[in-house]
N, CA, C and O atoms as a Tripos MOL2 file, in Angstrom:
@<TRIPOS>MOLECULE
protein
  272   271    68     0     0
PROTEIN
NO_CHARGES

@<TRIPOS>ATOM
      1 N           9.9050  -12.2670  -27.2970 N.3       1 MET1
      2 CA          8.4940  -12.2150  -25.2610 C.3       1 MET1
      3 C           8.8250  -10.3910  -24.9710 C.2       1 MET1
      4 O           7.9440   -9.5600  -25.1920 O.2       1 MET1
      5 N          10.2260   -9.9990  -24.4530 N.am      2 VAL2
      6 CA         10.5360   -9.0200  -24.3380 C.3       2 VAL2
      7 C           9.7410   -7.6470  -24.6680 C.2       2 VAL2
      8 O           9.3770   -6.6840  -23.9920 O.2       2 VAL2
      9 N           9.6340   -8.0750  -26.2380 N.am      3 LEU3
     10 CA          9.5220   -6.2770  -26.7390 C.3       3 LEU3
     11 C           7.8540   -6.9420  -25.9850 C.2       3 LEU3
     12 O           8.0000   -7.1440  -24.7800 O.2       3 LEU3
     13 N           6.6730   -7.2180  -26.4060 N.am      4 LEU4
     14 CA          6.0920   -7.1930  -25.5130 C.3       4 LEU4
     15 C           4.9170   -7.5450  -24.6280 C.2       4 LEU4
     16 O           3.7000   -7.6840  -24.7540 O.2       4 LEU4
     17 N           6.4030   -7.6760  -23.0730 N.am      5 TYR5
     18 CA          5.9890   -7.0780  -21.7230 C.3       5 TYR5
     19 C           6.6350   -5.5320  -22.2390 C.2       5 TYR5
     20 O           6.7620   -5.1600  -21.0730 O.2       5 TYR5
     21 N           6.9320   -4.8350  -22.7040 N.am      6 ARG6
     22 CA          7.6650   -4.1410  -22.3370 C.3       6 ARG6
     23 C           5.9640   -2.8710  -23.6710 C.2       6 ARG6
     24 O           4.8910   -2.4550  -23.2340 O.2       6 ARG6
     25 N           6.1440   -2.8190  -24.1490 N.am      7 GLY7
     26 CA          4.8780   -2.8400  -24.6070 C.3       7 GLY7
     27 C           3.5270   -3.1740  -24.0360 C.2       7 GLY7
     28 O           2.5690   -2.5860  -24.5380 O.2       7 GLY7
     29 N           3.2750   -4.1400  -22.9360 N.am      8 GLY8
     30 CA          2.4000   -3.5530  -22.4900 C.3       8 GLY8
     31 C           2.5140   -3.1000  -20.7800 C.2       8 GLY8
     32 O           1.5370   -3.0360  -20.0340 O.2       8 GLY8
     33 N           3.8750   -2.8240  -20.3950 N.am      9 ARG9
     34 CA          4.0300   -2.5080  -19.8210 C.3       9 ARG9
     35 C           3.3730   -0.5140  -19.5560 C.2       9 ARG9
     36 O           2.8850    0.1110  -18.6140 O.2       9 ARG9
     37 N           3.6750   -0.2590  -20.6950 N.am     10 ILE10
     38 CA          3.8520    1.4980  -21.6950 C.3      10 ILE10
     39 C           2.2070    0.4380  -21.5020 C.2      10 ILE10
     40 O           1.8720   -0.1490  -20.4730 O.2      10 ILE10
     41 N           1.4780    0.4700  -22.7550 N.am     11 VAL11
     42 CA          0.3820    1.4040  -22.7580 C.3      11 VAL11
     43 C          -0.9270    0.1810  -21.0910 C.2      11 VAL11
     44 O          -2.0990    0.2440  -20.7200 O.2      11 VAL11
     45 N           0.1500   -0.5780  -20.7540 N.am     12 ALA12
     46 CA         -1.1540   -0.1980  -18.6180 C.3      12 ALA12
     47 C          -0.2310    0.9060  -18.1420 C.2      12 ALA12
     48 O           0.3650   -0.1440  -17.9030 O.2      12 ALA12
     49 N           0.6260    2.1120  -17.6930 N.am     13 VAL13
     50 CA          1.0070    3.1860  -17.1620 C.3      13 VAL13
     51 C           0.0660    3.9790  -18.3790 C.2      13 VAL13
     52 O          -0.9320    4.5840  -17.9870 O.2      13 VAL13
     53 N           0.4060    3.9730  -19.9480 N.am     14 TRP14
     54 CA         -0.8510    4.9300  -20.5620 C.3      14 TRP14
     55 C          -2.1750    4.7680  -19.8490 C.2      14 TRP14
     56 O          -2.6140    5.4890  -18.9530 O.2      14 TRP14
     57 N          -2.4880    4.1770  -20.1510 N.am     15 LEU15
     58 CA         -4.0320    3.7960  -19.8330 C.3      15 LEU15
     59 C          -4.6970    3.7750  -18.0180 C.2      15 LEU15
     60 O          -5.8370    3.9160  -17.5750 O.2      15 LEU15
     61 N          -3.4910    3.5530  -17.4150 N.am     16 ALA16
     62 CA         -3.5940    4.6340  -15.4400 C.3      16 ALA16
     63 C          -3.1170    5.8730  -16.1380 C.2      16 ALA16
     64 O          -3.7710    6.4360  -17.0160 O.2      16 ALA16
     65 N          -2.5070    6.0790  -15.9130 N.am     17 SER17
     66 CA         -2.2270    7.9980  -16.0700 C.3      17 SER17
     67 C          -4.1280    8.5170  -16.6190 C.2      17 SER17
     68 O          -4.6430    9.4310  -15.9750 O.2      17 SER17
     69 N          -4.9960    7.8170  -17.8330 N.am     18 ILE18
     70 CA         -6.0150    8.2350  -18.5990 C.3      18 ILE18
     71 C          -6.9020    7.8020  -17.4090 C.2      18 ILE18
     72 O          -7.2900    8.8990  -17.0090 O.2      18 ILE18
     73 N          -7.3530    7.0550  -16.7540 N.am     19 VAL19
     74 CA         -7.7440    6.5040  -15.2560 C.3      19 VAL19
     75 C          -7.0850    7.4520  -14.4170 C.2      19 VAL19
     76 O          -7.7590    7.1420  -13.4340 O.2      19 VAL19
     77 N          -6.2660    8.4290  -13.9350 N.am     20 ILE20
     78 CA         -5.9920    8.6680  -12.7690 C.3      20 ILE20
     79 C          -5.9310   10.4540  -12.9740 C.2      20 ILE20
     80 O          -5.5900   11.1800  -12.0400 O.2      20 ILE20
     81 N          -6.3800   11.0780  -14.5580 N.am     21 SER21
     82 CA         -6.7040   12.0640  -14.8810 C.3      21 SER21
     83 C          -8.0990   12.2850  -14.8610 C.2      21 SER21
     84 O          -8.6270   13.0170  -14.0240 O.2      21 SER21
     85 N          -8.8470   11.5640  -15.9260 N.am     22 ALA22
     86 CA        -10.1860   11.0610  -15.0170 C.3      22 ALA22
     87 C         -10.5440   11.4490  -14.0570 C.2      22 ALA22
     88 O         -11.2100   12.4800  -13.9610 O.2      22 ALA22
     89 N         -10.0300   10.3770  -12.6260 N.am     23 ILE23
     90 CA        -10.5140   10.4060  -11.2680 C.3      23 ILE23
     91 C         -10.6250   12.4110  -10.5370 C.2      23 ILE23
     92 O         -11.4500   13.0970   -9.9340 O.2      23 ILE23
     93 N          -9.2880   12.5680  -11.0830 N.am     24 ASN24
     94 CA         -9.5190   14.2810  -10.7620 C.3      24 ASN24
     95 C          -9.6950   14.9160  -11.3060 C.2      24 ASN24
     96 O          -9.1520   15.9370  -10.8840 O.2      24 ASN24
     97 N         -10.3540   15.1370  -12.4330 N.am     25 SER25
     98 CA        -11.3300   16.5200  -12.8010 C.3      25 SER25
     99 C         -12.6810   15.7010  -12.5080 C.2      25 SER25
    100 O         -13.3960   15.6670  -13.5100 O.2      25 SER25
    101 N         -13.1900   15.0650  -11.4510 N.am     26 ILE26
    102 CA        -14.4720   15.4550  -11.0440 C.3      26 ILE26
    103 C         -14.1070   15.9410   -9.4710 C.2      26 ILE26
    104 O         -13.1080   15.6560   -8.8100 O.2      26 ILE26
    105 N         -15.3310   16.8190   -9.0830 N.am     27 PRO27
    106 CA        -14.7290   17.7350   -8.1080 C.3      27 PRO27
    107 C         -14.9480   16.8710   -6.7180 C.2      27 PRO27
    108 O         -15.5480   15.8410   -7.0240 O.2      27 PRO27
    109 N         -14.8070   16.8950   -5.9720 N.am     28 LEU28
    110 CA        -14.9780   16.6440   -5.0350 C.3      28 LEU28
    111 C         -13.8150   15.0300   -4.3240 C.2      28 LEU28
    112 O         -13.1670   14.9140   -3.2840 O.2      28 LEU28
    113 N         -13.9540   14.4440   -5.0490 N.am     29 LEU29
    114 CA        -13.3190   12.7670   -5.9060 C.3      29 LEU29
    115 C         -11.3610   12.7670   -5.9230 C.2      29 LEU29
    116 O         -10.7660   11.8280   -6.4520 O.2      29 LEU29
    117 N         -10.7430   13.7250   -5.3940 N.am     30 PRO30
    118 CA         -9.1830   13.6120   -4.9890 C.3      30 PRO30
    119 C          -9.3710   13.7210   -3.6560 C.2      30 PRO30
    120 O          -8.6020   13.1000   -2.9220 O.2      30 PRO30
    121 N         -10.3260   14.4530   -3.1360 N.am     31 LYS31
    122 CA         -9.9860   14.9940   -2.2770 C.3      31 LYS31
    123 C         -10.2670   13.2890   -0.7920 C.2      31 LYS31
    124 O          -9.7960   12.5810    0.0980 O.2      31 LYS31
    125 N         -11.1180   13.5610   -1.4440 N.am     32 MET32
    126 CA        -11.6300   12.0880   -0.9110 C.3      32 MET32
    127 C         -11.0060   10.8070   -0.7690 C.2      32 MET32
    128 O         -10.8260    9.9890    0.1330 O.2      32 MET32
    129 N         -10.6840   10.9560   -2.2540 N.am     33 MET33
    130 CA         -9.5200    9.6110   -1.9680 C.3      33 MET33
    131 C          -8.2130    9.6800   -1.3980 C.2      33 MET33
    132 O          -7.5540    8.6570   -1.2090 O.2      33 MET33
    133 N          -7.8150   10.7660   -1.1270 N.am     34 GLU34
    134 CA         -6.6010   11.3310   -0.1130 C.3      34 GLU34
    135 C          -7.4270   10.6690    1.3230 C.2      34 GLU34
    136 O          -6.7880   10.3550    2.3270 O.2      34 GLU34
    137 N          -8.7190   10.5440    1.2360 N.am     35 PHE35
    138 CA         -8.3760   10.8610    3.0040 C.3      35 PHE35
    139 C          -8.7720    9.1500    2.7220 C.2      35 PHE35
    140 O          -8.1610    8.6610    3.6720 O.2      35 PHE35
    141 N          -9.3060    8.1710    2.1240 N.am     36 VAL36
    142 CA         -9.2820    7.1290    2.3800 C.3      36 VAL36
    143 C          -8.2500    6.3550    2.3730 C.2      36 VAL36
    144 O          -8.2720    5.1520    2.6310 O.2      36 VAL36
    145 N          -7.0430    7.1770    2.0010 N.am     37 GLY37
    146 CA         -6.0760    6.1960    1.2500 C.3      37 GLY37
    147 C          -4.7010    6.6720    2.9190 C.2      37 GLY37
    148 O          -3.6260    6.1610    3.2340 O.2      37 GLY37
    149 N          -5.7590    8.1730    3.7270 N.am     38 LEU38
    150 CA         -4.7860    8.5290    5.2880 C.3      38 LEU38
    151 C          -5.3660    6.9050    6.0260 C.2      38 LEU38
    152 O          -4.7110    5.9340    6.4040 O.2      38 LEU38
    153 N          -7.5290    7.2780    6.0010 N.am     39 GLY39
    154 CA         -7.3580    6.5440    6.4690 C.3      39 GLY39
    155 C          -6.6130    5.2830    6.3730 C.2      39 GLY39
    156 O          -5.7770    4.8580    7.1700 O.2      39 GLY39
    157 N          -6.9890    4.7970    5.3970 N.am     40 TYR40
    158 CA         -6.0250    2.7750    5.2140 C.3      40 TYR40
    159 C          -4.6230    3.2860    5.2900 C.2      40 TYR40
    160 O          -3.8730    2.5550    4.6430 O.2      40 TYR40
    161 N          -3.9410    4.4050    5.9230 N.am     41 THR41
    162 CA         -2.5170    4.2010    5.8360 C.3      41 THR41
    163 C          -2.6890    4.4140    7.3820 C.2      41 THR41
    164 O          -1.5920    4.5930    7.9110 O.2      41 THR41
    165 N          -3.9090    4.4550    8.4050 N.am     42 GLY42
    166 CA         -3.7400    4.9470    9.6010 C.3      42 GLY42
    167 C          -4.3760    3.7110   10.2560 C.2      42 GLY42
    168 O          -4.5160    3.7850   11.4770 O.2      42 GLY42
    169 N          -4.6800    2.8760    9.8010 N.am     43 TRP43
    170 CA         -5.5240    1.8320   10.2950 C.3      43 TRP43
    171 C          -4.6540    0.9420    9.9090 C.2      43 TRP43
    172 O          -4.8480   -0.0790   10.5690 O.2      43 TRP43
    173 N          -3.3050    0.7370    8.7580 N.am     44 PHE44
    174 CA         -2.5860   -0.7660    8.6780 C.3      44 PHE44
    175 C          -1.7680   -0.1060    9.7250 C.2      44 PHE44
    176 O          -2.6540    0.0670   10.5620 O.2      44 PHE44
    177 N          -0.6720    0.3910   10.2690 N.am     45 VAL45
    178 CA         -0.3110    1.1570   10.8630 C.3      45 VAL45
    179 C          -0.4920    0.8840   11.8140 C.2      45 VAL45
    180 O           0.5270    0.4620   12.3600 O.2      45 VAL45
    181 N          -2.4460    0.8850   13.2020 N.am     46 TYR46
    182 CA         -2.0060    0.7190   14.1370 C.3      46 TYR46
    183 C          -2.3000   -0.6690   13.9080 C.2      46 TYR46
    184 O          -1.8570   -1.1390   14.9550 O.2      46 TYR46
    185 N          -2.9270   -2.0520   12.9840 N.am     47 TRP47
    186 CA         -3.1580   -2.9820   14.0110 C.3      47 TRP47
    187 C          -2.4910   -3.4920   13.1830 C.2      47 TRP47
    188 O          -2.8400   -4.6480   12.9420 O.2      47 TRP47
    189 N          -1.2670   -2.9620   12.3570 N.am     48 TYR48
    190 CA          0.1950   -4.4730   11.0980 C.3      48 TYR48
    191 C           1.0980   -3.3400   12.5310 C.2      48 TYR48
    192 O           0.8070   -3.6510   13.6860 O.2      48 TYR48
    193 N           1.7320   -2.5840   12.4060 N.am     49 LEU49
    194 CA          2.4750   -1.6680   13.3830 C.3      49 LEU49
    195 C           2.7710   -1.6390   14.4920 C.2      49 LEU49
    196 O           3.9710   -1.9150   14.5040 O.2      49 LEU49
    197 N           2.3400   -1.4280   15.7730 N.am     50 LEU50
    198 CA          1.7160   -0.7020   16.5920 C.3      50 LEU50
    199 C           1.9270   -2.2300   17.6850 C.2      50 LEU50
    200 O           2.5470   -2.3060   18.7450 O.2      50 LEU50
    201 N           0.9150   -3.6580   16.7100 N.am     51 PHE51
    202 CA          0.8820   -4.4920   17.6820 C.3      51 PHE51
    203 C           1.5470   -5.6940   17.0860 C.2      51 PHE51
    204 O           2.1010   -6.5370   17.7920 O.2      51 PHE51
    205 N           1.4780   -5.7810   15.5080 N.am     52 LYS52
    206 CA          1.8870   -7.2770   15.4930 C.3      52 LYS52
    207 C           3.8500   -6.5610   15.8450 C.2      52 LYS52
    208 O           4.3070   -7.0550   16.8760 O.2      52 LYS52
    209 N           4.2960   -6.1170   15.5180 N.am     53 VAL53
    210 CA          5.6690   -5.2690   16.0770 C.3      53 VAL53
    211 C           6.1910   -5.6670   17.5700 C.2      53 VAL53
    212 O           6.6890   -6.5750   18.2360 O.2      53 VAL53
    213 N           6.0260   -5.1990   17.5840 N.am     54 PRO54
    214 CA          5.6550   -5.9150   19.2210 C.3      54 PRO54
    215 C           6.1690   -7.4180   20.2930 C.2      54 PRO54
    216 O           6.7640   -7.8340   21.2880 O.2      54 PRO54
    217 N           5.1540   -7.7850   18.7980 N.am     55 SER55
    218 CA          4.3740   -9.5800   19.6520 C.3      55 SER55
    219 C           5.8760  -10.1700   18.4560 C.2      55 SER55
    220 O           6.2940  -11.2430   18.8900 O.2      55 SER55
    221 N           6.6890   -9.7030   17.1420 N.am     56 ASP56
    222 CA          7.4860  -10.5630   16.7370 C.3      56 ASP56
    223 C           8.0430  -10.5700   17.8080 C.2      56 ASP56
    224 O           7.7440  -11.5000   18.5560 O.2      56 ASP56
    225 N           9.4100   -9.1920   18.4630 N.am     57 ILE57
    226 CA         10.2110   -9.1090   18.9240 C.3      57 ILE57
    227 C           9.8300   -9.8920   19.8710 C.2      57 ILE57
    228 O          10.4410  -10.9510   20.0150 O.2      57 ILE57
    229 N           8.7310   -9.5650   20.7430 N.am     58 GLU58
    230 CA          9.1780   -9.7950   21.8900 C.3      58 GLU58
    231 C           9.5480  -12.3450   21.8270 C.2      58 GLU58
    232 O          10.3370  -12.9990   22.5080 O.2      58 GLU58
    233 N           8.7330  -12.7480   20.9410 N.am     59 ALA59
    234 CA          8.1980  -13.7830   20.3280 C.3      59 ALA59
    235 C           9.8570  -14.6320   20.4800 C.2      59 ALA59
    236 O          10.2580  -15.6970   20.9490 O.2      59 ALA59
    237 N          10.5270  -13.3150   19.7080 N.am     60 THR60
    238 CA         12.1970  -13.3280   18.9170 C.3      60 THR60
    239 C          13.0530  -13.6100   20.7360 C.2      60 THR60
    240 O          13.8300  -14.5640   20.7100 O.2      60 THR60
    241 N          12.9840  -13.1470   21.6490 N.am     61 LYS61
    242 CA         13.3550  -12.7220   22.2580 C.3      61 LYS61
    243 C          13.1960  -13.8770   23.2380 C.2      61 LYS61
    244 O          14.3190  -14.1900   23.6330 O.2      61 LYS61
    245 N          12.2740  -14.6180   23.7750 N.am     62 LYS62
    246 CA         12.1380  -16.1600   23.9640 C.3      62 LYS62
    247 C          12.7340  -16.5740   23.4640 C.2      62 LYS62
    248 O          13.5400  -17.2900   24.0580 O.2      62 LYS62
    249 N          12.8160  -16.4720   22.0870 N.am     63 LYS63
    250 CA         13.6620  -17.7620   21.6550 C.3      63 LYS63
    251 C          14.6940  -18.1130   21.4060 C.2      63 LYS63
    252 O          15.3300  -19.1240   21.1080 O.2      63 LYS63
    253 N          14.8240  -16.6590   21.6480 N.am     64 ILE64
    254 CA         17.1150  -16.2220   22.0180 C.3      64 ILE64
    255 C          17.4560  -16.9930   23.5230 C.2      64 ILE64
    256 O          18.4350  -17.6500   23.8750 O.2      64 ILE64
    257 N          16.2670  -16.6310   24.2020 N.am     65 ALA65
    258 CA         16.5620  -16.5690   26.1270 C.3      65 ALA65
    259 C          16.3430  -18.7470   26.3370 C.2      65 ALA65
    260 O          16.5150  -19.4330   27.3450 O.2      65 ALA65
    261 N          16.0260  -19.0660   25.2620 N.am     66 GLY66
    262 CA         15.4700  -20.5410   25.4840 C.3      66 GLY66
    263 C          14.6290  -20.6320   26.6140 C.2      66 GLY66
    264 O          14.8690  -21.4500   27.5020 O.2      66 GLY66
    265 N          13.4480  -19.6940   26.6700 N.am     67 THR67
    266 CA         12.7080  -19.2540   27.3880 C.3      67 THR67
    267 C          10.9590  -19.7890   26.4560 C.2      67 THR67
    268 O           9.7910  -19.7540   26.8430 O.2      67 THR67
    269 N          11.4820  -20.1480   25.3950 N.am     68 GLU68
    270 CA         10.0430  -20.3540   24.7550 C.3      68 GLU68
    271 C          10.3450  -21.7750   25.0040 C.2      68 GLU68
    272 O           9.5270  -22.6430   24.6990 O.2      68 GLU68
@<TRIPOS>BOND
     1     1     2 1
     2     2     3 1
     3     3     4 2
     4     3     5 am
     5     5     6 1
     6     6     7 1
     7     7     8 2
     8     7     9 am
     9     9    10 1
    10    10    11 1
    11    11    12 2
    12    11    13 am
    13    13    14 1
    14    14    15 1
    15    15    16 2
    16    15    17 am
    17    17    18 1
    18    18    19 1
    19    19    20 2
    20    19    21 am
    21    21    22 1
    22    22    23 1
    23    23    24 2
    24    23    25 am
    25    25    26 1
    26    26    27 1
    27    27    28 2
    28    27    29 am
    29    29    30 1
    30    30    31 1
    31    31    32 2
    32    31    33 am
    33    33    34 1
    34    34    35 1
    35    35    36 2
    36    35    37 am
    37    37    38 1
    38    38    39 1
    39    39    40 2
    40    39    41 am
    41    41    42 1
    42    42    43 1
    43    43    44 2
    44    43    45 am
    45    45    46 1
    46    46    47 1
    47    47    48 2
    48    47    49 am
    49    49    50 1
    50    50    51 1
    51    51    52 2
    52    51    53 am
    53    53    54 1
    54    54    55 1
    55    55    56 2
    56    55    57 am
    57    57    58 1
    58    58    59 1
    59    59    60 2
    60    59    61 am
    61    61    62 1
    62    62    63 1
    63    63    64 2
    64    63    65 am
    65    65    66 1
    66    66    67 1
    67    67    68 2
    68    67    69 am
    69    69    70 1
    70    70    71 1
    71    71    72 2
    72    71    73 am
    73    73    74 1
    74    74    75 1
    75    75    76 2
    76    75    77 am
    77    77    78 1
    78    78    79 1
    79    79    80 2
    80    79    81 am
    81    81    82 1
    82    82    83 1
    83    83    84 2
    84    83    85 am
    85    85    86 1
    86    86    87 1
    87    87    88 2
    88    87    89 am
    89    89    90 1
    90    90    91 1
    91    91    92 2
    92    91    93 am
    93    93    94 1
    94    94    95 1
    95    95    96 2
    96    95    97 am
    97    97    98 1
    98    98    99 1
    99    99   100 2
   100    99   101 am
   101   101   102 1
   102   102   103 1
   103   103   104 2
   104   103   105 am
   105   105   106 1
   106   106   107 1
   107   107   108 2
   108   107   109 am
   109   109   110 1
   110   110   111 1
   111   111   112 2
   112   111   113 am
   113   113   114 1
   114   114   115 1
   115   115   116 2
   116   115   117 am
   117   117   118 1
   118   118   119 1
   119   119   120 2
   120   119   121 am
   121   121   122 1
   122   122   123 1
   123   123   124 2
   124   123   125 am
   125   125   126 1
   126   126   127 1
   127   127   128 2
   128   127   129 am
   129   129   130 1
   130   130   131 1
   131   131   132 2
   132   131   133 am
   133   133   134 1
   134   134   135 1
   135   135   136 2
   136   135   137 am
   137   137   138 1
   138   138   139 1
   139   139   140 2
   140   139   141 am
   141   141   142 1
   142   142   143 1
   143   143   144 2
   144   143   145 am
   145   145   146 1
   146   146   147 1
   147   147   148 2
   148   147   149 am
   149   149   150 1
   150   150   151 1
   151   151   152 2
   152   151   153 am
   153   153   154 1
   154   154   155 1
   155   155   156 2
   156   155   157 am
   157   157   158 1
   158   158   159 1
   159   159   160 2
   160   159   161 am
   161   161   162 1
   162   162   163 1
   163   163   164 2
   164   163   165 am
   165   165   166 1
   166   166   167 1
   167   167   168 2
   168   167   169 am
   169   169   170 1
   170   170   171 1
   171   171   172 2
   172   171   173 am
   173   173   174 1
   174   174   175 1
   175   175   176 2
   176   175   177 am
   177   177   178 1
   178   178   179 1
   179   179   180 2
   180   179   181 am
   181   181   182 1
   182   182   183 1
   183   183   184 2
   184   183   185 am
   185   185   186 1
   186   186   187 1
   187   187   188 2
   188   187   189 am
   189   189   190 1
   190   190   191 1
   191   191   192 2
   192   191   193 am
   193   193   194 1
   194   194   195 1
   195   195   196 2
   196   195   197 am
   197   197   198 1
   198   198   199 1
   199   199   200 2
   200   199   201 am
   201   201   202 1
   202   202   203 1
   203   203   204 2
   204   203   205 am
   205   205   206 1
   206   206   207 1
   207   207   208 2
   208   207   209 am
   209   209   210 1
   210   210   211 1
   211   211   212 2
   212   211   213 am
   213   213   214 1
   214   214   215 1
   215   215   216 2
   216   215   217 am
   217   217   218 1
   218   218   219 1
   219   219   220 2
   220   219   221 am
   221   221   222 1
   222   222   223 1
   223   223   224 2
   224   223   225 am
   225   225   226 1
   226   226   227 1
   227   227   228 2
   228   227   229 am
   229   229   230 1
   230   230   231 1
   231   231   232 2
   232   231   233 am
   233   233   234 1
   234   234   235 1
   235   235   236 2
   236   235   237 am
   237   237   238 1
   238   238   239 1
   239   239   240 2
   240   239   241 am
   241   241   242 1
   242   242   243 1
   243   243   244 2
   244   243   245 am
   245   245   246 1
   246   246   247 1
   247   247   248 2
   248   247   249 am
   249   249   250 1
   250   250   251 1
   251   251   252 2
   252   251   253 am
   253   253   254 1
   254   254   255 1
   255   255   256 2
   256   255   257 am
   257   257   258 1
   258   258   259 1
   259   259   260 2
   260   259   261 am
   261   261   262 1
   262   262   263 1
   263   263   264 2
   264   263   265 am
   265   265   266 1
   266   266   267 1
   267   267   268 2
   268   267   269 am
   269   269   270 1
   270   270   271 1
   271   271   272 2
@<TRIPOS>SUBSTRUCTURE
     1 MET1         2 RESIDUE 1 A MET
     2 VAL2         6 RESIDUE 1 A VAL
     3 LEU3        10 RESIDUE 1 A LEU
     4 LEU4        14 RESIDUE 1 A LEU
     5 TYR5        18 RESIDUE 1 A TYR
     6 ARG6        22 RESIDUE 1 A ARG
     7 GLY7        26 RESIDUE 1 A GLY
     8 GLY8        30 RESIDUE 1 A GLY
     9 ARG9        34 RESIDUE 1 A ARG
    10 ILE10       38 RESIDUE 1 A ILE
    11 VAL11       42 RESIDUE 1 A VAL
    12 ALA12       46 RESIDUE 1 A ALA
    13 VAL13       50 RESIDUE 1 A VAL
    14 TRP14       54 RESIDUE 1 A TRP
    15 LEU15       58 RESIDUE 1 A LEU
    16 ALA16       62 RESIDUE 1 A ALA
    17 SER17       66 RESIDUE 1 A SER
    18 ILE18       70 RESIDUE 1 A ILE
    19 VAL19       74 RESIDUE 1 A VAL
    20 ILE20       78 RESIDUE 1 A ILE
    21 SER21       82 RESIDUE 1 A SER
    22 ALA22       86 RESIDUE 1 A ALA
    23 ILE23       90 RESIDUE 1 A ILE
    24 ASN24       94 RESIDUE 1 A ASN
    25 SER25       98 RESIDUE 1 A SER
    26 ILE26      102 RESIDUE 1 A ILE
    27 PRO27      106 RESIDUE 1 A PRO
    28 LEU28      110 RESIDUE 1 A LEU
    29 LEU29      114 RESIDUE 1 A LEU
    30 PRO30      118 RESIDUE 1 A PRO
    31 LYS31      122 RESIDUE 1 A LYS
    32 MET32      126 RESIDUE 1 A MET
    33 MET33      130 RESIDUE 1 A MET
    34 GLU34      134 RESIDUE 1 A GLU
    35 PHE35      138 RESIDUE 1 A PHE
    36 VAL36      142 RESIDUE 1 A VAL
    37 GLY37      146 RESIDUE 1 A GLY
    38 LEU38      150 RESIDUE 1 A LEU
    39 GLY39      154 RESIDUE 1 A GLY
    40 TYR40      158 RESIDUE 1 A TYR
    41 THR41      162 RESIDUE 1 A THR
    42 GLY42      166 RESIDUE 1 A GLY
    43 TRP43      170 RESIDUE 1 A TRP
    44 PHE44      174 RESIDUE 1 A PHE
    45 VAL45      178 RESIDUE 1 A VAL
    46 TYR46      182 RESIDUE 1 A TYR
    47 TRP47      186 RESIDUE 1 A TRP
    48 TYR48      190 RESIDUE 1 A TYR
    49 LEU49      194 RESIDUE 1 A LEU
    50 LEU50      198 RESIDUE 1 A LEU
    51 PHE51      202 RESIDUE 1 A PHE
    52 LYS52      206 RESIDUE 1 A LYS
    53 VAL53      210 RESIDUE 1 A VAL
    54 PRO54      214 RESIDUE 1 A PRO
    55 SER55      218 RESIDUE 1 A SER
    56 ASP56      222 RESIDUE 1 A ASP
    57 ILE57      226 RESIDUE 1 A ILE
    58 GLU58      230 RESIDUE 1 A GLU
    59 ALA59      234 RESIDUE 1 A ALA
    60 THR60      238 RESIDUE 1 A THR
    61 LYS61      242 RESIDUE 1 A LYS
    62 LYS62      246 RESIDUE 1 A LYS
    63 LYS63      250 RESIDUE 1 A LYS
    64 ILE64      254 RESIDUE 1 A ILE
    65 ALA65      258 RESIDUE 1 A ALA
    66 GLY66      262 RESIDUE 1 A GLY
    67 THR67      266 RESIDUE 1 A THR
    68 GLU68      270 RESIDUE 1 A GLU
């Protein structure tokens, strides 16, 4: 069973490398994908890290202080 999983991983990595090299061979598509990735990263940071973490910190402070 372990050999089957290892073989599956090797095939998956091989197929992923083929797909990535095919995408990289199309003009402008790699730059567009990079732009989409940067946009998603910016959105993730803005939505989850800038607003979620401070509210969690405030909730933890209230729990510790016993004011909740």
